[in-house]
Backbone as a chain_set.jsonl record, in Angstrom:
{"seq": "MLQRFDPRSDDLQALARIQGWTRSRFNLEALAPVLVSQVTCTVPGCPPLETVVAFWTGERRHQFRLFKPMLEVLYDDIGWLMSAEHTAASWDCC", "coords": {"N": [[4.452, 5.511, -14.052], [1.173, 4.837, -13.87], [-0.835, 1.768, -13.885], [-3.288, 0.165, -15.722], [-6.331, -0.218, -14.308], [-8.45, -3.269, -13.69], [-11.594, -3.831, -13.114], [-13.048, -6.158, -13.213], [-11.149, -8.131, -12.801], [-9.203, -9.869, -10.474], [-7.959, -7.791, -9.501], [-9.646, -5.911, -7.93], [-10.039, -7.739, -5.624], [-7.745, -7.97, -4.533], [-6.85, -5.139, -4.149], [-8.767, -4.556, -1.858], [-7.983, -5.949, -0.073], [-5.318, -5.407, 0.672], [-6.009, -2.682, 1.411], [-7.512, -3.266, 3.754], [-5.728, -4.255, 5.622], [-3.881, -2.401, 5.807], [-5.471, -0.497, 7.131], [-6.072, -2.017, 9.25], [-3.558, -2.079, 10.678], [-2.827, 0.313, 11.194], [-4.865, 1.273, 12.646], [-6.941, 2.598, 11.712], [-10.013, 4.278, 10.86], [-12.9, 2.134, 9.748], [-14.009, 2.924, 7.131], [-12.041, 4.806, 6.243], [-9.934, 6.494, 4.073], [-7.986, 4.94, 1.866], [-5.225, 4.615, -0.182], [-4.549, 2.562, -2.878], [-2.16, 2.171, -5.36], [-0.663, 0.509, -8.224], [2.109, 0.977, -9.838], [4.367, 1.376, -12.652], [7.956, 1.07, -13.109], [10.526, 2.466, -14.631], [13.459, 3.089, -13.939], [16.688, 1.668, -14.102], [17.075, -1.242, -12.262], [14.975, -1.061, -10.534], [11.735, -2.82, -9.515], [9.673, -3.996, -12.299], [6.901, -3.447, -11.694], [5.294, -1.993, -8.731], [3.613, -1.689, -5.673], [2.023, 0.852, -4.192], [1.001, 2.395, -1.278], [-1.067, 4.849, 0.261], [-2.196, 6.801, 2.791], [-4.075, 8.981, 5.344], [-3.703, 10.449, 8.319], [-5.384, 12.536, 10.31], [-4.337, 15.466, 9.052], [-1.962, 14.843, 7.989], [-0.149, 13.145, 5.67], [0.404, 9.787, 4.756], [2.801, 6.991, 3.297], [3.688, 4.089, 1.507], [5.703, 1.805, 0.06], [5.503, -1.236, -1.769], [7.382, -3.56, -3.072], [6.448, -5.151, -5.35], [4.074, -6.486, -7.615], [0.508, -5.518, -7.273], [-1.114, -7.741, -7.203], [0.341, -9.887, -6.03], [0.96, -9.062, -3.545], [1.265, -10.279, -0.046], [-0.266, -10.612, 3.259], [2.315, -10.683, 4.983], [3.944, -9.288, 3.378], [3.368, -6.777, 4.661], [4.202, -7.127, 7.004], [6.608, -6.232, 8.631], [5.941, -3.595, 8.983], [3.653, -4.138, 10.438], [4.882, -5.084, 12.759], [6.417, -2.792, 13.69], [6.59, 0.068, 15.612], [4.412, 2.448, 15.106], [5.429, 5.825, 14.543], [5.335, 9.37, 14.283], [7.517, 10.474, 13.897], [9.62, 8.398, 12.98], [8.317, 6.915, 11.248], [7.379, 7.639, 7.854], [7.772, 7.407, 5.303], [8.837, 5.639, 2.293]], "CA": [[3.114, 5.604, -14.98], [-0.18, 3.973, -13.325], [-1.09, 0.65, -14.598], [-4.764, 0.045, -16.064], [-6.841, -1.229, -13.478], [-9.55, -4.009, -14.229], [-12.516, -3.988, -11.859], [-13.751, -7.286, -13.233], [-10.155, -9.264, -12.556], [-8.844, -10.311, -9.182], [-7.38, -6.804, -8.72], [-10.373, -5.612, -6.947], [-9.967, -8.207, -4.404], [-6.265, -7.525, -4.001], [-6.949, -3.709, -3.565], [-9.427, -4.627, -0.575], [-7.214, -6.937, 1.074], [-4.543, -4.273, 1.045], [-6.698, -1.51, 2.055], [-7.968, -3.49, 5.262], [-4.427, -4.852, 6.371], [-3.348, -1.009, 6.211], [-6.338, 0.224, 8.084], [-5.79, -2.701, 10.675], [-2.094, -2.021, 11.092], [-2.495, 1.647, 11.626], [-5.895, 1.615, 13.62], [-7.836, 3.77, 11.119], [-11.541, 3.657, 10.915], [-13.421, 1.299, 8.519], [-14.123, 3.643, 5.799], [-10.866, 5.587, 6.124], [-9.589, 6.439, 2.763], [-6.47, 4.187, 1.952], [-5.349, 4.572, -1.712], [-3.568, 1.777, -3.435], [-2.034, 2.031, -6.965], [0.11, -0.128, -8.944], [2.882, 1.768, -10.824], [5.521, 0.81, -13.295], [9.098, 1.612, -12.896], [11.388, 2.468, -15.77], [14.65, 3.235, -13.627], [17.231, 0.398, -13.915], [17.084, -1.884, -10.984], [13.476, -0.854, -10.082], [10.885, -3.681, -10.015], [8.804, -3.416, -13.172], [5.627, -3.179, -10.932], [5.352, -1.86, -7.472], [2.466, -1.152, -5.229], [2.257, 1.992, -3.564], [-0.117, 2.537, -0.4], [-1.281, 6.129, 0.953], [-3.443, 7.157, 3.969], [-4.08, 9.956, 5.954], [-4.258, 10.663, 9.775], [-5.559, 13.904, 10.204], [-4.05, 16.32, 7.972], [-0.935, 14.152, 7.7], [-0.239, 11.953, 4.826], [1.754, 8.535, 4.988], [2.887, 6.058, 2.44], [4.839, 3.034, 1.586], [5.842, 1.157, -1.17], [5.821, -2.72, -1.818], [8.264, -3.917, -4.479], [5.879, -6.292, -6.243], [2.623, -6.22, -8.065], [-0.769, -5.668, -6.238], [-1.594, -9.324, -6.983], [1.161, -10.682, -5.44], [1.228, -8.629, -2.286], [0.661, -10.734, 0.818], [-0.229, -10.128, 4.359], [3.36, -10.765, 5.478], [4.65, -8.047, 3.021], [3.076, -5.614, 5.51], [4.288, -7.341, 8.296], [7.594, -5.305, 8.967], [5.004, -2.475, 9.391], [2.73, -4.581, 11.386], [5.723, -5.061, 14.155], [6.961, -1.647, 13.907], [5.883, 0.955, 16.438], [3.998, 3.798, 14.406], [5.45, 7.261, 15.33], [5.385, 10.074, 13.224], [8.914, 10.647, 13.578], [10.146, 7.168, 12.636], [7.619, 6.209, 9.777], [6.812, 8.37, 6.856], [8.216, 7.25, 3.9], [9.5, 4.38, 1.562]], "C": [[2.129, 4.327, -14.045], [-0.527, 2.846, -14.326], [-2.475, 0.499, -14.732], [-5.229, -1.036, -14.795], [-8.348, -1.858, -13.978], [-10.3, -4.417, -13.282], [-13.018, -5.477, -12.165], [-12.481, -8.633, -12.969], [-10.051, -9.404, -10.92], [-8.163, -9.076, -8.522], [-8.341, -5.924, -7.862], [-10.357, -6.238, -5.586], [-8.804, -7.936, -3.586], [-6.362, -6.07, -3.335], [-7.688, -3.68, -2.328], [-8.767, -5.33, 0.457], [-6.052, -5.928, 1.541], [-4.876, -3.01, 1.76], [-6.98, -2.299, 3.45], [-6.862, -4.101, 5.839], [-3.809, -3.264, 6.612], [-4.215, -0.55, 7.17], [-6.352, -0.713, 9.407], [-4.543, -2.168, 11.482], [-1.92, -0.328, 11.687], [-3.944, 2.304, 12.147], [-6.609, 2.802, 12.844], [-9.329, 3.403, 10.983], [-11.763, 2.835, 9.645], [-13.41, 1.884, 7.074], [-13.131, 4.641, 5.661], [-10.224, 5.698, 4.775], [-8.263, 5.915, 2.581], [-6.572, 3.968, 0.087], [-4.26, 3.52, -2.11], [-3.415, 1.865, -4.549], [-0.758, 0.947, -7.251], [0.885, 0.757, -10.118], [4.104, 1.027, -11.419], [6.821, 1.572, -13.189], [9.956, 1.517, -14.217], [13.066, 2.761, -15.251], [15.322, 1.758, -13.491], [17.261, -0.1, -12.376], [16.257, -1.864, -10.055], [12.671, -2.175, -10.704], [10.031, -3.081, -11.127], [7.572, -3.083, -12.545], [5.836, -2.941, -9.575], [3.792, -1.334, -7.091], [2.586, -0.228, -4.321], [0.958, 2.448, -2.712], [0.067, 4.137, 0.207], [-2.264, 6.29, 1.77], [-3.227, 8.449, 4.648], [-4.594, 9.873, 7.294], [-4.189, 12.044, 9.872], [-5.319, 14.607, 9.119], [-2.782, 15.829, 7.249], [-0.971, 13.026, 6.666], [0.809, 11.084, 5.004], [1.506, 7.788, 3.619], [3.83, 5.352, 2.56], [4.903, 2.366, 0.442], [6.125, -0.514, -1.088], [6.432, -3.255, -3.051], [7.702, -5.144, -5.357], [4.614, -5.984, -6.763], [1.638, -6.503, -7.093], [-1.279, -7.021, -5.978], [-0.93, -10.258, -6.17], [1.474, -10.422, -3.825], [0.347, -9.587, -1.155], [0.759, -10.089, 2.251], [1.399, -9.845, 5.233], [4.248, -9.793, 5.012], [4.527, -6.934, 3.701], [3.74, -5.833, 6.821], [5.492, -6.717, 9.29], [6.748, -4.103, 9.505], [4.039, -2.694, 10.561], [3.641, -4.546, 13.095], [6.339, -3.863, 14.498], [6.291, -0.588, 14.527], [5.61, 2.31, 15.345], [4.159, 5.092, 15.116], [5.686, 7.932, 14.031], [6.801, 10.418, 12.664], [9.671, 9.353, 13.004], [9.564, 6.492, 11.383], [6.844, 7.095, 8.916], [7.048, 8.388, 5.635], [8.668, 5.797, 3.432], [9.175, 4.508, 0.192]], "O": [[2.485, 3.196, -13.715], [-0.483, 3.07, -15.536], [-3.045, 0.739, -13.668], [-4.77, -2.122, -14.442], [-9.22, -1.175, -14.514], [-9.892, -5.305, -12.533], [-13.454, -6.036, -11.159], [-12.783, -9.826, -12.945], [-10.97, -8.962, -10.23], [-7.811, -9.095, -7.343], [-7.792, -5.18, -7.05], [-10.578, -5.595, -4.56], [-8.765, -7.73, -2.373], [-6.011, -5.859, -2.174], [-7.343, -2.774, -1.57], [-9.009, -5.266, 1.662], [-5.907, -5.689, 2.74], [-4.137, -2.422, 2.55], [-6.491, -1.682, 4.396], [-7.214, -4.631, 6.893], [-3.265, -3.04, 7.694], [-3.666, -0.144, 8.194], [-6.612, -0.222, 10.505], [-4.545, -1.893, 12.681], [-1.041, 0.078, 12.447], [-4.186, 3.511, 12.106], [-6.802, 3.88, 13.406], [-9.711, 2.233, 11.011], [-10.996, 2.834, 8.682], [-12.887, 1.365, 6.088], [-13.419, 5.482, 4.81], [-9.957, 4.57, 4.36], [-7.359, 6.491, 3.187], [-7.435, 3.474, -0.638], [-3.123, 3.65, -1.656], [-4.447, 1.677, -5.194], [0.03, 0.687, -6.341], [0.317, 1.147, -11.138], [4.747, 0.196, -10.777], [6.72, 2.798, -13.185], [10.017, 0.435, -14.801], [13.929, 2.664, -16.124], [14.745, 0.823, -12.937], [17.462, 0.671, -11.438], [16.427, -2.387, -8.955], [12.776, -2.58, -11.862], [9.658, -1.909, -11.06], [7.107, -2.095, -13.113], [6.643, -3.721, -9.069], [2.997, -0.779, -7.85], [3.414, -0.512, -3.456], [-0.045, 2.832, -3.312], [1.165, 4.57, 0.558], [-3.352, 5.852, 1.397], [-2.135, 8.993, 4.489], [-5.687, 9.361, 7.539], [-3.187, 12.706, 9.599], [-6.057, 14.433, 8.15], [-2.489, 16.246, 6.128], [-1.742, 12.075, 6.794], [1.941, 11.435, 5.338], [0.473, 7.841, 2.952], [4.753, 5.549, 3.35], [3.879, 2.427, -0.24], [6.982, -0.938, -0.313], [5.733, -3.317, -4.062], [8.423, -5.951, -5.945], [4.046, -5.046, -6.203], [1.71, -7.403, -6.255], [-1.748, -7.428, -4.915], [-1.461, -11.254, -5.677], [2.018, -11.208, -3.049], [-0.876, -9.71, -1.217], [1.604, -9.232, 2.515], [1.547, -8.894, 6.001], [5.156, -9.349, 5.715], [5.359, -6.04, 3.543], [3.857, -4.932, 7.651], [5.367, -6.703, 10.514], [7.047, -3.713, 10.634], [3.679, -1.863, 11.395], [3.216, -4.149, 14.18], [6.837, -3.805, 15.623], [5.266, -0.243, 13.938], [6.516, 3.011, 14.893], [3.41, 5.501, 16.003], [6.083, 7.406, 12.99], [7.167, 10.586, 11.501], [10.654, 9.759, 12.383], [10.167, 5.704, 10.654], [5.671, 7.317, 9.214], [6.623, 9.256, 4.872], [8.826, 4.899, 4.259], [9.563, 3.664, -0.616]]}, "num_chains": 1, "name": "protein.A"}
């Protein structure tokens, strides 16, 4: 289930930060679409709020999940992606 987004809150700044870090890591163009969603999970053992990020390279869609709310995401949370070499074969899910 998607969480309600409040553009007047800190949500907008968190969204822009996560988009920027994703564009930087994957060498995307400055205006490349990067979708960031905060979703709730009702599955036992799942964090109550997760941040899901999706982007495209050509026609291929990529996504990853961060197991915390969007407002709590830090640059270091994407660090494992920052140091991992991006290849279509080894990185496509999460």
